[in-house]
C-alpha positions as CSV (number, residue, x, y, z in Angstrom):
1,X,14.1,-13.8,-13.6
2,X,16.6,-12.9,-10.9
3,X,16.8,-15.4,-8.1
4,X,18.9,-17.7,-5.9
5,X,18.2,-21.4,-6.1
6,X,18.3,-23.8,-3.1
7,X,16.7,-27.0,-2.0
8,X,14.5,-27.7,1.0
9,X,13.3,-31.3,1.7
10,X,14.1,-32.2,-1.9
11,X,12.1,-29.3,-3.3
12,X,14.1,-27.0,-5.6
13,X,13.1,-23.4,-4.7
14,X,14.1,-20.0,-5.9
15,X,14.3,-16.9,-3.7
16,X,13.4,-14.1,-6.0
17,X,14.8,-10.6,-5.8
18,X,11.2,-9.3,-5.3
19,X,10.9,-11.2,-2.0
20,X,8.6,-13.9,-3.4
21,X,9.5,-17.6,-3.3
22,X,9.1,-19.6,-6.5
23,X,8.6,-23.4,-6.7
24,X,8.9,-24.1,-10.4
25,X,8.0,-27.8,-10.2
26,X,4.6,-27.0,-8.6
27,X,4.2,-23.7,-10.6
28,X,3.6,-22.1,-7.2
29,X,4.5,-18.6,-6.0
30,X,4.6,-17.8,-2.3
31,X,4.6,-14.4,-0.7
32,X,4.2,-13.3,2.9
33,X,3.0,-10.3,4.9
34,X,1.4,-8.2,2.2
35,X,-0.2,-6.0,4.9
36,X,-2.7,-4.6,2.4
37,X,-4.5,-1.6,3.8
38,X,-1.7,-0.6,6.2
39,X,-2.0,3.1,5.6
40,X,-5.8,3.0,6.4
41,X,-5.3,1.1,9.6
42,X,-2.5,3.4,10.7
43,X,-4.7,6.4,10.2
44,X,-7.7,4.8,11.8
45,X,-5.6,4.1,14.9
46,X,-4.4,7.7,15.1
47,X,-0.9,7.2,13.7
48,X,0.8,9.7,11.4
49,X,-0.3,9.7,7.9
50,X,1.4,7.2,5.5
51,X,1.3,7.7,1.7
52,X,-1.9,6.0,0.6
53,X,-0.4,4.1,-2.3
54,X,1.0,1.1,-0.5
55,X,-1.7,-1.3,-1.5
56,X,-1.4,-0.3,-5.2
57,X,2.4,-0.6,-5.1
58,X,2.2,-4.0,-3.4
59,X,-0.3,-5.3,-5.9
60,X,1.8,-3.9,-8.8
61,X,4.8,-5.9,-7.6
62,X,2.7,-9.0,-6.9
63,X,1.1,-8.9,-10.4
64,X,4.6,-8.5,-11.9
65,X,5.9,-11.6,-10.0
66,X,2.9,-13.7,-11.1
67,X,3.4,-12.7,-14.7
68,X,7.1,-13.2,-14.7
69,X,6.9,-16.7,-13.3
70,X,3.7,-17.9,-15.0
71,X,2.5,-19.2,-11.6
72,X,-0.7,-21.3,-11.4
73,X,-0.9,-21.2,-7.6
74,X,-0.3,-18.3,-5.2
75,X,0.1,-18.9,-1.5
76,X,-0.2,-15.8,0.7
77,X,1.5,-16.7,4.0
78,X,-0.7,-14.7,6.4
79,X,-0.9,-11.0,7.4
80,X,-2.1,-10.4,3.9
81,X,-4.2,-7.5,5.3
82,X,-3.2,-5.2,8.1
83,X,-6.4,-6.3,9.9
84,X,-9.8,-7.5,8.9
85,X,-11.2,-3.9,8.9
86,X,-8.5,-2.9,6.5
87,X,-9.6,-5.6,4.1
88,X,-13.2,-4.3,4.2
89,X,-12.0,-0.7,3.7
90,X,-9.9,-1.4,0.6
91,X,-11.0,0.9,-2.3
92,X,-13.2,-0.9,-4.9
93,X,-10.5,-0.6,-7.6
94,X,-8.1,-2.6,-5.4
95,X,-10.8,-5.2,-4.6
96,X,-11.6,-5.5,-8.3
97,X,-7.9,-6.0,-9.1
98,X,-7.5,-8.7,-6.5
99,X,-10.6,-10.4,-7.8
100,X,-9.2,-10.3,-11.3
101,X,-5.9,-11.8,-10.2
102,X,-7.7,-14.5,-8.2
103,X,-9.7,-15.6,-11.2
104,X,-6.5,-16.5,-13.0
105,X,-4.8,-18.5,-10.2
106,X,-5.4,-21.0,-7.5
107,X,-5.2,-18.6,-4.5
108,X,-4.6,-19.8,-0.9
109,X,-4.9,-17.4,2.0
110,X,-3.0,-18.7,5.1
111,X,-4.2,-17.2,8.4
112,X,-2.0,-14.7,10.1
113,X,-2.0,-12.9,13.4
114,X,-3.2,-9.7,11.8
115,X,-5.9,-11.4,9.7
116,X,-7.1,-14.6,11.5
117,X,-10.5,-14.5,9.9
118,X,-10.8,-15.6,6.3
119,X,-11.1,-12.7,3.9
120,X,-14.4,-12.3,2.2
121,X,-12.8,-12.4,-1.2
122,X,-13.0,-16.1,-2.1
123,X,-10.1,-18.4,-2.7
124,X,-9.0,-21.1,-0.3
125,X,-8.3,-20.5,3.4
126,X,-6.2,-22.6,5.8
127,X,-4.3,-22.3,9.1
128,X,-1.5,-24.2,7.3
129,X,-1.1,-26.0,4.0
130,X,0.9,-29.1,3.1
131,X,2.0,-29.3,-0.5
132,X,4.3,-32.1,-1.5
133,X,7.0,-32.3,1.2
134,X,6.5,-28.8,2.4
135,X,4.3,-27.1,5.0
136,X,3.3,-23.5,4.6
137,X,2.2,-21.5,7.7
138,X,2.4,-18.0,9.0
139,X,4.6,-18.4,12.1
140,X,7.5,-20.8,12.2
141,X,7.2,-23.8,14.5
142,X,10.5,-24.7,16.1
143,X,9.5,-28.3,16.3
144,X,8.6,-28.5,12.6
145,X,10.8,-29.1,9.5
146,X,10.4,-28.7,5.7
147,X,8.5,-25.5,6.7
148,X,8.0,-22.2,4.9
149,X,6.7,-19.3,7.0
150,X,6.8,-15.5,7.3
151,X,5.6,-13.2,10.2
152,X,9.0,-11.9,11.3
153,X,9.7,-9.6,8.3
154,X,13.4,-10.6,8.4
155,X,16.1,-8.3,7.1
156,X,19.9,-8.5,7.0
157,X,22.7,-6.0,7.1
158,X,26.0,-6.5,5.2
159,X,28.4,-3.6,5.8
160,X,26.3,-0.5,4.9
161,X,23.6,-2.4,3.1
162,X,20.4,-3.5,4.8
163,X,17.7,-5.3,2.9
164,X,14.7,-7.6,3.4
165,X,16.0,-11.1,3.4
166,X,15.0,-14.8,3.2
167,X,16.4,-16.9,6.1
168,X,17.2,-20.4,5.0
169,X,18.5,-23.5,6.7
170,X,18.0,-27.3,6.3
171,X,14.7,-27.2,8.2
172,X,12.9,-24.0,7.1
173,X,12.6,-20.9,5.1
174,X,11.4,-17.6,6.6
175,X,10.2,-15.2,3.9
176,X,10.7,-11.4,4.0
177,X,7.6,-9.2,4.1
178,X,6.4,-8.5,0.6
179,X,4.2,-5.5,1.4
180,X,5.2,-1.9,1.1
181,X,5.9,0.0,4.3
182,X,6.2,-3.2,6.3
183,X,9.5,-2.7,8.0
184,X,11.7,-5.5,9.2
185,X,13.4,-7.4,12.0
186,X,17.2,-7.8,11.9
187,X,18.4,-11.3,11.5
188,X,20.6,-10.8,14.6
189,X,17.4,-10.4,16.7
190,X,17.1,-13.1,19.5
191,X,13.8,-14.1,18.1
192,X,15.6,-16.0,15.3
193,X,18.0,-17.9,17.6
194,X,15.7,-20.9,18.3
195,X,14.5,-21.1,14.7
196,X,17.6,-20.9,12.5
197,X,20.6,-23.3,12.5
198,X,24.2,-22.0,13.0
199,X,24.9,-22.5,9.3
200,X,21.7,-20.6,8.1
201,X,21.9,-18.3,5.1
202,X,20.4,-14.9,4.6
203,X,19.4,-14.2,1.0
204,X,19.2,-10.4,0.6
205,X,16.5,-9.3,-1.8
206,X,17.1,-6.7,-4.6
207,X,18.1,-6.6,-8.3
208,X,20.7,-9.4,-7.6
209,X,19.7,-11.6,-4.6
210,X,22.8,-12.0,-2.4
211,X,23.3,-15.1,-0.2
212,X,25.5,-14.7,2.8
213,X,26.0,-16.4,6.2
214,X,23.1,-15.2,8.3
215,X,24.3,-12.2,10.3
216,X,23.9,-12.7,14.0
């Protein structure tokens, strides 16, 4: 299992090359911004057609991460669906697959700005979740610490390489988007300035996760 280990508030975590965060001690896997149903929402709003396989691809990679880690708990850090209508419009095969995965795990849906209403798929629902020393929420709180969040879809560029990236400092972790076709916000964007300390790391995802000083 390829990953980069680091510590936050005494919890030993692993940034996986897939973009998921693994907490081995708690047997907990965390992903952010799945944006399931993105192609349907894009078409519904009059956008150009996207390949209709993004939900299947995202679920393929999520299932692979769950199997590789043997996770007992999955935390989805918000924007799991591109909106509530996209959740309702998912094909039955995708809904059945999600239900099967949920049956095998403790499954926590954190509310996001795209999906503030709890999905009608069961599982647990919360605006934020505290587990051990860590708090999981969708959007980072500058006044908080020991925090794991998503929302910004961070990515980082090193020379000619740009990849989704974890942003990590002593107070927080911001996860990359896990969903297919989700895009990203460069780590140099001003939105990250009040959130990440000067010594923050960017951990680029991919076959070999690459930790570097966070590009600014």
